[in-house]
N, C-alpha and C positions, 0 to 999 in steps of 0.2 A: 816529634818533632825535632827537627836539632834546634836549637836559639830559640827554644820557648818556655816562658814559666808557665808557671802552676795559678791555674784563678787564684788570684786574697778571695779567702768569705769574706769579707768588706765588698764587694762587687755583686754591684746591682746591674745585670744589663737586659733588654729585653732584647723579643722576636721578633723576626721576621715580619709574622701573621700583625705584631703590636707596631712596630715602628716602620711603616717606611725606610730610613737610613739604614739599618740593617741590609748589607749588602749582601748580593749572590757573588760568590766571584766564580769563574770557570774556565778555560784551557782553548781559545777559542782557535783552529785552526786556517787558516789566513790561506789566498790563491797562490799559487806557485808564482815567484818574486817579487811579493811583497812581504816585508815579516814584521809581523808587529811584538817589540821585546819584555819579555815577560820581566815580571815585578817581585822581588822579591822580597820580605821583611824579616827586621831584625828587632831584638827584644820585646819583644808577643808571650799573651800570656793564650794559653789557649786551649782547649776542651773537647771535646767527645759528648754527642747529645746527639740519641736514637741516629746513630749513623751519619750521624749529621756534624763536620768540625766544626768549629768555632774559633774565630784569632781576635783578639783585642788587641788591635795596635796601636800604641798612645805616637805619633808623630809629634813632629817640636810646638805646632797651636792646638790637636784636635788629635779625639778619641777616635777610632774607627772600629765598629763590627764585622765583621765580612767573615760566611758561611759559604762553606759548602760541602757537596755532596758528593768529592770527587776525589783520591785516596789523592796527598800529595801535592793537589795544586793549588793549598794559602802558600808552598812556598814556590811558585813559578808559573802566574797567572797571567793571562792577558786580556781579558775581562771579564765585563760584570753583566751582568741580566737583569734588565731592566723593562718589566712588560708593565704593558699599552694599560695599565687600569685608571683610575683617582688619582692616586697620591705618583703616576708618572712624576712629574716637574720633583715633587722631590726626594725621589730616587734618582733622579738627572744631577740634581743641586746636589746629594752625597755622592752622587762616581767622579763630577769633577771639583769636586774637594778633595777626591781621593787622587783622583789622578795630580794635580795641584801642589798636592801633599805630598807626592811619590818625588816629585821632575825640585820640593823643594820655594818651591810660585807662596808668592801669598795667596791668599784665601777668597778672599775679599768676603764681602756682603754674606751674611747664610739666607737661604729662598726661605721666606715663612718665619722669620725671624717676627712674637711680638711684637707687634704698635708699642710706644711707651706707655700712652694713655691706660692700655691694655694693660698692662704690668702694674701698673698705679694697683688698675683696680681688683682684678688678684690679690696682690696683697691688701689692699681692703676688706675685704672675701675675708682672707683666710685672716688680719685681723676680726674682725667683728667676730666668726666662729672660735677663736680664742680667749677670745672676752664674754659668751656667753655659755662655753665647758666651766670658764672660772667662773661660771656664774655673776656673773654682771648683771643690773640688770639692762633694759635696751634704755630708758635714758641714760644711762650712767654710759654708755656704749657710745649713743650718741653726742655726750659730752665729748668723750676724750678723742673719736673719732670722724667727727662729723666741725663744730662746729669750734671747741678748743674752748667754750667760756659754758659753764650751769645755765641749765635750765630749770624753771623753778616744778617743784611737782602740780601745782594748780594746774602749767602751759601744760602739760609733757598728754595729757588727755586730748589736746585737738593740736599737736604741734605738727607741722610741717616734716620735721624730724625721726616721728614718730612710722611712717610707713618705709621710712627709705631705708631705715634700717633693718625693718621688716624683705625689704627687697634685697638691702644685701646680705640677710640672713637667708633667704631662702636660693641665691645665686652659691653663697658656700656651701649650704648645703648639697647643692646638685655637684658643686666643686668636687665636694669631694667624695661623694660617694659616685665617683668614676667617670664624673667630667674632665678632669686632670686629663685622662685621655685624650682629652677633643685636639690638648694643645703639642700633641705630638704631631701630629694631622693635618694646624694648621698654614692656611690659608684653608686647606681643600675641608675641615670638620665645620667651614664657616657655613658651605652650599646646605648640605644636609639638615643643620638643626645651629639654631641665633641665639636658645638658652645656652650654652656655658661663659661666654663673658660678661 
């Protein structure tokens, strides 16, 4: 593909099945008298996998992952495919942001951004997970992450933070065991599974 650079081995990219923000490009034939200008990408990284051409296009504001089964279409596209599935709103937002980036416009707020409180809860979950992995006792986790003051050993057995630490670690285990994938589908993932937050 002219103008394409090889994919850096440090890149981690999602598949279409894993992330609704991966867009499928196509060339759309329009009715006579109307025209849809084709969009051309420059400074892209590309690769072919299972007869699919993948392109990473770094706009000024974010990088887009675009896929096509049509040879040459990624240099000459005028449409993206948006399946009417549970992730339609996320796909629509990704397509809207791509179009605005191509026109050099501000992208605006991203659909499905995690609320700040949820981000902080996930950070706490992962800090607790790391602390347990480093063999910190639960009482020490409670002291460092939740109350920021010493808890006497005699008080720990009936302390209210003992149960909270265990609940945090259960959420952390779910997150690390694959629940992080639900973050890609937020807020749709909230409909079928409320355990991941």
